[in-house]
C-alpha positions, 0 to 999 in steps of 0.5 A: 268367368270363361264359362259365362263367356261361352254361354253368352257366345252360344246365345249370341250365335243362336240369336244370329241364326234366328235373325239371319234370313236365307231366301230361296228363289222360286225360279232359277236359271243356271248353266251348271249341271250340278245345282248347289244350295248357293245357286238357288238361295240368297244370304247363304253361309259360305260353308253351305253354298256348295251343298249339292241339291240336284244334277240336271244332265240334259241342257235346256231342261227343268226340275222341280224341287219341293220345299220338303226335299230341300230341307231334308237335303240340307239336314242330311248335310248338317245344316240346322234348318229349324234354327235358321230364318229360311224362306222356301217356296213350296216348289222351286223350279230350276232350269239348266240353260242350254243351246239348241242347234237346230236341224237347219243349222246342222245342215248348214254346217254340213253343207259348209264342210262339204264345200270345204272338202270339195276338189271338183268345184262346180262339178259337184252338186249337193242333191240332199242334206238331211239332219234327223234331229236337233242338238242340245248343248250346255251354255258356254263357249261352244265350238265345233269340228267337222272333217269328212272321212273320205271323198264327198261323193254319193251317199255319205254322212258328215260328222260334227263334233261340238266342244265346250271350252275345248271338251267334247260334249256332243257328236252327231251326224248329218246325212248327205247325197251328192252328184259328180259329173266329170270328164273320164277316159273311155274306149273309143274303139275296142282294145284287146288284151295285151295291146299298147293303148294309143291316143286314137283308141281313147275319148273323153266323155262326161259321166256321173260317177257318184255311184261308180267305183273309184280308180277311173282315169280323167286324162288321156295322157294317163292311159296312153302307152299303157298295156291293156290287162283285159279286153275293153269294149267301146264306151267303157270307162277305163279304170287303173286296174284294167291297164299296166305299165308295159315292161321296158325289158323283155324276157330273153333280152340282152342287157348290161349288168352294172354293179358299182360303189363310190369308187368302183364300177363293174359291168358285165353282159347279161340276159333277162330271165323275165320281163321287167318294168323300171324299178322292179327287181328281176333275175338276170344271167351273167353271161360271163359267169353263168350265174343268175343274180337279182337286180333292179331295172334302171332302163330298157338296157340296164339292170343294177345289182348290189356290189 
């Protein structure tokens, strides 16, 4: 009896296979890279839906799958194709949906990025923005991130990173050129090396600094009182490397040596053995003990040493 039931079950299963109809579509659109049998056909048994037929790696591109290829792929995965009522077109065209970001859109993103990272306002002029190619992205929830690595002045590239559901899917760069004209400090009269710079020796002039080295001064107050490290000719832009803060203590000057703790303060007369600026460590001679010690310059009269 059990054998009879088994034979009947097998016959019923076979008849069900013959009656079940699987219809393969002639044209399919999908956002997925991995295209499975269930993506291109209707009436597919759940256990066969995830059989991979092809990978479409490039968004917004298509592949054509011949009927023979589909049948062979299914047989390889154990599907009894010859026993199924399956209808397959001669050729199935599968297109992976995608999003095209045009060069114009990329340039707009780069322009916005430059403006967002621009501390100079209207003084910074965008001369040119050029994207060399469009970007193809998978279909889905797309976001982008754009952050300049340096100052947006002169010739530089703007990096743009695209993400799909939080994962990076593409990186591209847009070329940009800007022009920056701002007031800078220049020498109104010749300034000699070692000279302490006064306001009368300076003037403010507008310059295009797009192709110039960094480090120039933009305010007179930043230069006044500093000492020139080199000769500066008339009209020359003054850079930070060309000046220095003059020492408040000169070599051979009498100073007060101070050593103190939370509960005790000791002072002694001393003599500076070298020039020193506020915050610098210099050598001083204790005139009482005749010992030479190192201390930090506090002001024009005081050097602090460790207790």
